[in-house]
ZAGUFI-595844 format. One record per residue: residue number from 1; residue in one letter; x, y, z of N, C-alpha, C, O in turn. Coordinates in steps of 0.2 Angstrom, whole numbers, plus 5000, padded with zeros to 4 digits. Example, Ala and Ser with C-alpha at 12.3 -4.5 7.8 and 13.67 -1.06 7.14 Angstrom:
2
<site n="1" res="A" n_X="5066" n_Y="4972" n_Z="5039" ca_X="5062" ca_Y="4978" ca_Z="5039" c_X="5066" c_Y="4984" c_Z="5039" o_X="5071" o_Y="4983" o_Z="5042"/>
<site n="2" res="S" n_X="5064" n_Y="4989" n_Z="5035" ca_X="5068" ca_Y="4995" ca_Z="5036" c_X="5064" c_Y="5000" c_Z="5039" o_X="5067" o_Y="5006" o_Z="5040"/>
END
This chain:
88
<site n="1" res="M" n_X="4985" n_Y="5133" n_Z="4826" ca_X="4980" ca_Y="5132" ca_Z="4832" c_X="4980" c_Y="5125" c_Z="4834" o_X="4979" o_Y="5120" o_Z="4830"/>
<site n="2" res="W" n_X="4980" n_Y="5123" n_Z="4840" ca_X="4979" ca_Y="5117" ca_Z="4843" c_X="4972" c_Y="5115" c_Z="4844" o_X="4968" o_Y="5119" o_Z="4846"/>
<site n="3" res="E" n_X="4970" n_Y="5109" n_Z="4843" ca_X="4963" ca_Y="5107" ca_Z="4844" c_X="4963" c_Y="5104" c_Z="4851" o_X="4967" o_Y="5100" o_Z="4853"/>
<site n="4" res="I" n_X="4958" n_Y="5106" n_Z="4855" ca_X="4958" ca_Y="5104" ca_Z="4862" c_X="4951" c_Y="5099" c_Z="4862" o_X="4946" o_Y="5101" o_Z="4861"/>
<site n="5" res="K" n_X="4953" n_Y="5093" n_Z="4865" ca_X="4947" ca_Y="5088" ca_Z="4866" c_X="4946" c_Y="5087" c_Z="4873" o_X="4951" o_Y="5087" o_Z="4877"/>
<site n="6" res="I" n_X="4940" n_Y="5086" n_Z="4875" ca_X="4937" ca_Y="5084" ca_Z="4881" c_X="4932" c_Y="5079" c_Z="4881" o_X="4927" o_Y="5080" o_Z="4877"/>
<site n="7" res="K" n_X="4933" n_Y="5073" n_Z="4884" ca_X="4928" ca_Y="5068" ca_Z="4884" c_X="4922" c_Y="5070" c_Z="4887" o_X="4922" o_Y="5074" o_Z="4892"/>
<site n="8" res="R" n_X="4916" n_Y="5067" n_Z="4884" ca_X="4910" ca_Y="5068" ca_Z="4887" c_X="4909" c_Y="5068" c_Z="4894" o_X="4906" o_Y="5072" o_Z="4898"/>
<site n="9" res="K" n_X="4912" n_Y="5062" n_Z="4897" ca_X="4911" ca_Y="5061" ca_Z="4904" c_X="4914" c_Y="5067" c_Z="4908" o_X="4911" o_Y="5069" o_Z="4913"/>
<site n="10" res="L" n_X="4920" n_Y="5069" n_Z="4906" ca_X="4923" ca_Y="5075" ca_Z="4909" c_X="4919" c_Y="5081" c_Z="4909" o_X="4919" o_Y="5085" o_Z="4913"/>
<site n="11" res="T" n_X="4916" n_Y="5082" n_Z="4903" ca_X="4912" ca_Y="5088" ca_Z="4902" c_X="4907" c_Y="5089" c_Z="4907" o_X="4905" o_Y="5094" o_Z="4909"/>
<site n="12" res="R" n_X="4904" n_Y="5083" n_Z="4908" ca_X="4898" ca_Y="5083" ca_Z="4913" c_X="4901" c_Y="5085" c_Z="4920" o_X="4897" o_Y="5088" o_Z="4924"/>
<site n="13" res="L" n_X="4907" n_Y="5083" n_Z="4922" ca_X="4910" ca_Y="5085" ca_Z="4928" c_X="4912" c_Y="5092" c_Z="4929" o_X="4911" o_Y="5095" o_Z="4934"/>
<site n="14" res="I" n_X="4914" n_Y="5095" n_Z="4923" ca_X="4916" ca_Y="5102" ca_Z="4923" c_X="4910" c_Y="5106" c_Z="4924" o_X="4911" o_Y="5111" o_Z="4927"/>
<site n="15" res="V" n_X="4904" n_Y="5104" n_Z="4921" ca_X="4898" ca_Y="5108" ca_Z="4922" c_X="4896" c_Y="5109" c_Z="4930" o_X="4893" o_Y="5114" o_Z="4932"/>
<site n="16" res="A" n_X="4898" n_Y="5104" n_Z="4934" ca_X="4896" ca_Y="5104" ca_Z="4941" c_X="4901" c_Y="5108" c_Z="4945" o_X="4900" o_Y="5109" o_Z="4951"/>
<site n="17" res="L" n_X="4907" n_Y="5110" n_Z="4942" ca_X="4912" ca_Y="5114" ca_Z="4945" c_X="4910" c_Y="5121" c_Z="4947" o_X="4905" o_Y="5124" o_Z="4943"/>
<site n="18" res="P" n_X="4912" n_Y="5125" n_Z="4952" ca_X="4911" ca_Y="5132" ca_Z="4953" c_X="4912" c_Y="5136" c_Z="4946" o_X="4917" o_Y="5134" o_Z="4943"/>
<site n="19" res="D" n_X="4908" n_Y="5141" n_Z="4946" ca_X="4909" ca_Y="5145" ca_Z="4940" c_X="4916" c_Y="5148" c_Z="4939" o_X="4919" o_Y="5149" o_Z="4933"/>
<site n="20" res="R" n_X="4919" n_Y="5150" n_Z="4944" ca_X="4926" ca_Y="5153" ca_Z="4944" c_X="4931" c_Y="5148" c_Z="4941" o_X="4936" o_Y="5150" o_Z="4938"/>
<site n="21" res="I" n_X="4930" n_Y="5142" n_Z="4943" ca_X="4934" ca_Y="5136" ca_Z="4940" c_X="4933" c_Y="5135" c_Z="4933" o_X="4938" o_Y="5134" o_Z="4929"/>
<site n="22" res="Q" n_X="4927" n_Y="5135" n_Z="4931" ca_X="4925" ca_Y="5134" ca_Z="4924" c_X="4928" c_Y="5140" c_Z="4920" o_X="4930" o_Y="5139" o_Z="4914"/>
<site n="23" res="A" n_X="4928" n_Y="5146" n_Z="4923" ca_X="4931" ca_Y="5152" ca_Z="4919" c_X="4938" c_Y="5151" c_Z="4918" o_X="4941" o_Y="5153" o_Z="4913"/>
<site n="24" res="R" n_X="4942" n_Y="5149" n_Z="4924" ca_X="4949" ca_Y="5148" ca_Z="4923" c_X="4951" c_Y="5142" c_Z="4918" o_X="4956" o_Y="5143" o_Z="4914"/>
<site n="25" res="L" n_X="4947" n_Y="5137" n_Z="4918" ca_X="4948" ca_Y="5132" ca_Z="4913" c_X="4947" c_Y="5134" c_Z="4906" o_X="4950" o_Y="5132" o_Z="4901"/>
<site n="26" res="A" n_X="4942" n_Y="5138" n_Z="4905" ca_X="4941" ca_Y="5141" ca_Z="4898" c_X="4947" c_Y="5146" c_Z="4896" o_X="4949" o_Y="5145" o_Z="4890"/>
<site n="27" res="A" n_X="4950" n_Y="5149" n_Z="4901" ca_X="4956" ca_Y="5153" ca_Z="4899" c_X="4962" c_Y="5149" c_Z="4898" o_X="4965" o_Y="5150" o_Z="4893"/>
<site n="28" res="L" n_X="4962" n_Y="5143" n_Z="4901" ca_X="4967" ca_Y="5138" ca_Z="4900" c_X="4966" c_Y="5135" c_Z="4893" o_X="4971" o_Y="5135" o_Z="4889"/>
<site n="29" res="R" n_X="4960" n_Y="5133" n_Z="4891" ca_X="4959" ca_Y="5131" ca_Z="4885" c_X="4961" c_Y="5135" c_Z="4879" o_X="4964" o_Y="5133" o_Z="4874"/>
<site n="30" res="N" n_X="4959" n_Y="5142" n_Z="4880" ca_X="4961" ca_Y="5147" ca_Z="4875" c_X="4969" c_Y="5147" c_Z="4875" o_X="4972" o_Y="5148" o_Z="4869"/>
<site n="31" res="D" n_X="4973" n_Y="5147" n_Z="4880" ca_X="4980" ca_Y="5147" ca_Z="4880" c_X="4983" c_Y="5141" c_Z="4877" o_X="4987" o_Y="5141" o_Z="4873"/>
<site n="32" res="L" n_X="4980" n_Y="5135" n_Z="4878" ca_X="4982" ca_Y="5129" ca_Z="4875" c_X="4981" c_Y="5129" c_Z="4868" o_X="4985" o_Y="5127" o_Z="4864"/>
<site n="33" res="R" n_X="4975" n_Y="5131" n_Z="4866" ca_X="4973" ca_Y="5132" ca_Z="4859" c_X="4978" c_Y="5136" c_Z="4855" o_X="4980" o_Y="5135" o_Z="4849"/>
<site n="34" res="A" n_X="4980" n_Y="5142" n_Z="4858" ca_X="4984" ca_Y="5147" ca_Z="4855" c_X="4992" c_Y="5145" c_Z="4855" o_X="4995" o_Y="5145" o_Z="4850"/>
<site n="35" res="D" n_X="4994" n_Y="5142" n_Z="4861" ca_X="5001" ca_Y="5141" ca_Z="4862" c_X="5004" c_Y="5134" c_Z="4863" o_X="5010" o_Y="5133" o_Z="4863"/>
<site n="36" res="G" n_X="4999" n_Y="5129" n_Z="4863" ca_X="5001" ca_Y="5122" ca_Z="4863" c_X="5001" c_Y="5120" c_Z="4870" o_X="4999" o_Y="5123" o_Z="4875"/>
<site n="37" res="P" n_X="5004" n_Y="5114" n_Z="4871" ca_X="5004" ca_Y="5110" ca_Z="4878" c_X="5008" c_Y="5113" c_Z="4883" o_X="5007" o_Y="5112" o_Z="4889"/>
<site n="38" res="E" n_X="5014" n_Y="5117" n_Z="4882" ca_X="5018" ca_Y="5120" ca_Z="4887" c_X="5015" c_Y="5126" c_Z="4889" o_X="5015" o_Y="5131" o_Z="4885"/>
<site n="39" res="Q" n_X="5014" n_Y="5127" n_Z="4895" ca_X="5011" ca_Y="5133" ca_Z="4898" c_X="5014" c_Y="5136" c_Z="4904" o_X="5011" o_Y="5135" o_Z="4910"/>
<site n="40" res="P" n_X="5020" n_Y="5138" n_Z="4904" ca_X="5024" ca_Y="5140" ca_Z="4910" c_X="5022" c_Y="5146" c_Z="4913" o_X="5024" o_Y="5147" o_Z="4919"/>
<site n="41" res="S" n_X="5017" n_Y="5150" n_Z="4910" ca_X="5014" ca_Y="5155" ca_Z="4914" c_X="5009" c_Y="5154" c_Z="4919" o_X="5007" o_Y="5158" o_Z="4923"/>
<site n="42" res="W" n_X="5006" n_Y="5147" n_Z="4918" ca_X="5001" ca_Y="5145" ca_Z="4923" c_X="5004" c_Y="5143" c_Z="4929" o_X="5010" o_Y="5140" o_Z="4930"/>
<site n="43" res="P" n_X="5000" n_Y="5144" n_Z="4935" ca_X="5003" ca_Y="5142" ca_Z="4942" c_X="5005" c_Y="5135" c_Z="4942" o_X="5001" o_Y="5131" o_Z="4940"/>
<site n="44" res="N" n_X="5011" n_Y="5133" n_Z="4945" ca_X="5013" ca_Y="5126" ca_Z="4946" c_X="5013" c_Y="5122" c_Z="4940" o_X="5012" o_Y="5116" o_Z="4940"/>
<site n="45" res="Y" n_X="5014" n_Y="5125" n_Z="4934" ca_X="5014" ca_Y="5121" ca_Z="4928" c_X="5020" c_Y="5116" c_Z="4928" o_X="5025" o_Y="5118" o_Z="4931"/>
<site n="46" res="S" n_X="5019" n_Y="5110" n_Z="4926" ca_X="5024" ca_Y="5105" ca_Z="4925" c_X="5023" c_Y="5100" c_Z="4920" o_X="5017" o_Y="5098" o_Z="4919"/>
<site n="47" res="K" n_X="5028" n_Y="5097" n_Z="4918" ca_X="5027" ca_Y="5091" ca_Z="4914" c_X="5026" c_Y="5085" c_Z="4919" o_X="5030" o_Y="5084" o_Z="4924"/>
<site n="48" res="L" n_X="5021" n_Y="5080" n_Z="4917" ca_X="5020" ca_Y="5074" ca_Z="4921" c_X="5024" c_Y="5068" c_Z="4918" o_X="5025" o_Y="5063" o_Z="4921"/>
<site n="49" res="G" n_X="5025" n_Y="5069" n_Z="4911" ca_X="5028" ca_Y="5064" ca_Z="4908" c_X="5030" c_Y="5066" c_Z="4901" o_X="5030" o_Y="5072" o_Z="4900"/>
<site n="50" res="A" n_X="5032" n_Y="5062" n_Z="4896" ca_X="5034" ca_Y="5064" ca_Z="4890" c_X="5029" c_Y="5068" c_Z="4886" o_X="5030" o_Y="5073" o_Z="4883"/>
<site n="51" res="N" n_X="5022" n_Y="5066" n_Z="4887" ca_X="5017" ca_Y="5070" ca_Z="4883" c_X="5012" c_Y="5072" c_Z="4888" o_X="5006" o_Y="5074" o_Z="4885"/>
<site n="52" res="E" n_X="5013" n_Y="5072" n_Z="4894" ca_X="5007" ca_Y="5074" ca_Z="4899" c_X="5010" c_Y="5080" c_Z="4903" o_X="5016" o_Y="5081" o_Z="4905"/>
<site n="53" res="H" n_X="5005" n_Y="5085" n_Z="4905" ca_X="5006" ca_Y="5091" ca_Z="4908" c_X="5001" c_Y="5093" c_Z="4913" o_X="4995" o_Y="5090" o_Z="4913"/>
<site n="54" res="H" n_X="5002" n_Y="5097" n_Z="4918" ca_X="4997" ca_Y="5099" ca_Z="4922" c_X="4998" c_Y="5106" c_Z="4925" o_X="5004" o_Y="5109" o_Z="4924"/>
<site n="55" res="C" n_X="4993" n_Y="5110" n_Z="4927" ca_X="4994" ca_Y="5116" ca_Z="4931" c_X="4988" c_Y="5117" c_Z="4936" o_X="4984" o_Y="5113" o_Z="4936"/>
<site n="56" res="H" n_X="4989" n_Y="5122" n_Z="4940" ca_X="4984" ca_Y="5123" ca_Z="4945" c_X="4979" c_Y="5129" c_Z="4942" o_X="4982" o_Y="5134" o_Z="4939"/>
<site n="57" res="L" n_X="4973" n_Y="5128" n_Z="4943" ca_X="4968" ca_Y="5133" ca_Z="4941" c_X="4967" c_Y="5137" c_Z="4947" o_X="4966" o_Y="5143" o_Z="4946"/>
<site n="58" res="T" n_X="4967" n_Y="5135" n_Z="4953" ca_X="4967" ca_Y="5138" ca_Z="4959" c_X="4971" c_Y="5134" c_Z="4964" o_X="4975" o_Y="5129" o_Z="4962"/>
<site n="59" res="H" n_X="4971" n_Y="5136" n_Z="4970" ca_X="4975" ca_Y="5132" ca_Z="4975" c_X="4973" c_Y="5125" c_Z="4976" o_X="4977" o_Y="5121" o_Z="4977"/>
<site n="60" res="H" n_X="4966" n_Y="5124" n_Z="4975" ca_X="4963" ca_Y="5118" ca_Z="4976" c_X="4962" c_Y="5114" c_Z="4970" o_X="4961" o_Y="5108" o_Z="4970"/>
<site n="61" res="Y" n_X="4961" n_Y="5117" n_Z="4964" ca_X="4959" ca_Y="5114" ca_Z="4958" c_X="4965" c_Y="5113" c_Z="4953" o_X="4969" o_Y="5118" o_Z="4952"/>
<site n="62" res="V" n_X="4966" n_Y="5108" n_Z="4949" ca_X="4971" ca_Y="5107" ca_Z="4944" c_X="4968" c_Y="5104" c_Z="4938" o_X="4962" o_Y="5102" o_Z="4937"/>
<site n="63" res="A" n_X="4971" n_Y="5105" n_Z="4932" ca_X="4969" ca_Y="5102" ca_Z="4926" c_X="4975" c_Y="5098" c_Z="4923" o_X="4981" o_Y="5100" o_Z="4924"/>
<site n="64" res="C" n_X="4974" n_Y="5093" n_Z="4920" ca_X="4979" ca_Y="5089" ca_Z="4917" c_X="4977" c_Y="5088" c_Z="4910" o_X="4972" o_Y="5087" o_Z="4908"/>
<site n="65" res="W" n_X="4982" n_Y="5088" n_Z="4905" ca_X="4981" ca_Y="5087" ca_Z="4898" c_X="4987" c_Y="5083" c_Z="4895" o_X="4993" o_Y="5082" o_Z="4898"/>
<site n="66" res="R" n_X="4986" n_Y="5080" n_Z="4889" ca_X="4991" ca_Y="5076" ca_Z="4886" c_X="4991" c_Y="5078" c_Z="4878" o_X="4986" o_Y="5080" o_Z="4876"/>
<site n="67" res="V" n_X="4996" n_Y="5077" n_Z="4875" ca_X="4997" ca_Y="5078" ca_Z="4868" c_X="4995" c_Y="5071" c_Z="4865" o_X="4998" o_Y="5066" o_Z="4866"/>
<site n="68" res="L" n_X="4990" n_Y="5072" n_Z="4861" ca_X="4987" ca_Y="5066" ca_Z="4857" c_X="4991" c_Y="5065" c_Z="4850" o_X="4993" o_Y="5060" o_Z="4848"/>
<site n="69" res="S" n_X="4993" n_Y="5071" n_Z="4847" ca_X="4996" ca_Y="5071" ca_Z="4841" c_X="5000" c_Y="5077" c_Z="4840" o_X="4996" o_Y="5083" o_Z="4839"/>
<site n="70" res="E" n_X="5006" n_Y="5077" n_Z="4839" ca_X="5010" ca_Y="5083" ca_Z="4838" c_X="5009" c_Y="5086" c_Z="4831" o_X="5008" o_Y="5091" o_Z="4829"/>
<site n="71" res="T" n_X="5009" n_Y="5081" n_Z="4826" ca_X="5008" ca_Y="5082" ca_Z="4819" c_X="5001" c_Y="5085" c_Z="4817" o_X="5001" o_Y="5090" o_Z="4813"/>
<site n="72" res="E" n_X="4996" n_Y="5083" n_Z="4821" ca_X="4989" ca_Y="5085" ca_Z="4820" c_X="4987" c_Y="5091" c_Z="4825" o_X="4982" o_Y="5093" o_Z="4825"/>
<site n="73" res="M" n_X="4992" n_Y="5092" n_Z="4829" ca_X="4991" ca_Y="5097" ca_Z="4834" c_X="4985" c_Y="5096" c_Z="4838" o_X="4980" o_Y="5100" o_Z="4839"/>
<site n="74" res="E" n_X="4984" n_Y="5090" n_Z="4842" ca_X="4979" ca_Y="5088" ca_Z="4846" c_X="4981" c_Y="5087" c_Z="4853" o_X="4986" o_Y="5084" o_Z="4854"/>
<site n="75" res="L" n_X="4977" n_Y="5090" n_Z="4857" ca_X="4978" ca_Y="5089" ca_Z="4865" c_X="4971" c_Y="5087" c_Z="4868" o_X="4966" o_Y="5088" o_Z="4865"/>
<site n="76" res="E" n_X="4972" n_Y="5083" n_Z="4873" ca_X="4966" ca_Y="5081" ca_Z="4877" c_X="4967" c_Y="5082" c_Z="4884" o_X="4971" o_Y="5081" o_Z="4887"/>
<site n="77" res="V" n_X="4962" n_Y="5086" n_Z="4887" ca_X="4961" ca_Y="5087" ca_Z="4894" c_X="4958" c_Y="5081" c_Z="4897" o_X="4952" o_Y="5079" o_Z="4895"/>
<site n="78" res="Y" n_X="4962" n_Y="5078" n_Z="4901" ca_X="4959" ca_Y="5071" ca_Z="4904" c_X="4957" c_Y="5072" c_Z="4911" o_X="4954" o_Y="5067" o_Z="4914"/>
<site n="79" res="Y" n_X="4959" n_Y="5077" n_Z="4915" ca_X="4957" ca_Y="5078" ca_Z="4922" c_X="4956" c_Y="5086" c_Z="4923" o_X="4960" o_Y="5090" o_Z="4922"/>
<site n="80" res="V" n_X="4951" n_Y="5087" n_Z="4927" ca_X="4950" ca_Y="5094" ca_Z="4930" c_X="4946" c_Y="5092" c_Z="4936" o_X="4941" o_Y="5089" o_Z="4937"/>
<site n="81" res="G" n_X="4949" n_Y="5094" n_Z="4942" ca_X="4946" ca_Y="5093" ca_Z="4948" c_X="4951" c_Y="5095" c_Z="4954" o_X="4956" o_Y="5099" o_Z="4953"/>
<site n="82" res="T" n_X="4950" n_Y="5092" n_Z="4960" ca_X="4954" ca_Y="5094" ca_Z="4966" c_X="4961" c_Y="5091" c_Z="4965" o_X="4962" o_Y="5086" o_Z="4962"/>
<site n="83" res="R" n_X="4966" n_Y="5094" n_Z="4969" ca_X="4972" ca_Y="5092" ca_Z="4969" c_X="4972" c_Y="5085" c_Z="4972" o_X="4976" o_Y="5080" o_Z="4970"/>
<site n="84" res="E" n_X="4968" n_Y="5084" n_Z="4977" ca_X="4968" ca_Y="5078" ca_Z="4981" c_X="4967" c_Y="5072" c_Z="4977" o_X="4969" o_Y="5066" o_Z="4978"/>
<site n="85" res="N" n_X="4962" n_Y="5072" n_Z="4972" ca_X="4960" ca_Y="5067" ca_Z="4967" c_X="4964" c_Y="5067" c_Z="4961" o_X="4962" o_Y="5063" o_Z="4956"/>
<site n="86" res="A" n_X="4969" n_Y="5071" n_Z="4960" ca_X="4973" ca_Y="5071" ca_Z="4953" c_X="4976" c_Y="5065" c_Z="4952" o_X="4979" o_Y="5061" o_Z="4956"/>
<site n="87" res="P" n_X="4976" n_Y="5063" n_Z="4946" ca_X="4979" ca_Y="5056" ca_Z="4944" c_X="4987" c_Y="5056" c_Z="4943" o_X="4989" o_Y="5053" o_Z="4938"/>
<site n="88" res="Y" n_X="4990" n_Y="5059" n_Z="4947" ca_X="4998" ca_Y="5059" ca_Z="4947" c_X="5001" c_Y="5058" c_Z="4953" o_X="5007" o_Y="5058" o_Z="4954"/>
END
């Protein structure tokens, strides 16, 4: 199982998101925990770089994550928000 980390600052922003987006993020976290960083079954999933990935939670919201350590199986979700403000 992969460990999923979310920074405190991002956690505060997630709480402010609509409930349906929070529910989709929870489902993504479960999939990341079980299957690791590659999530081809999620809408518009793609690699952003060697260790960074993203997918759409809905048409307007995306999530981005990176591999912190393959050996320790650690991922970090570093962005959840609108497509317009996504860091890619």
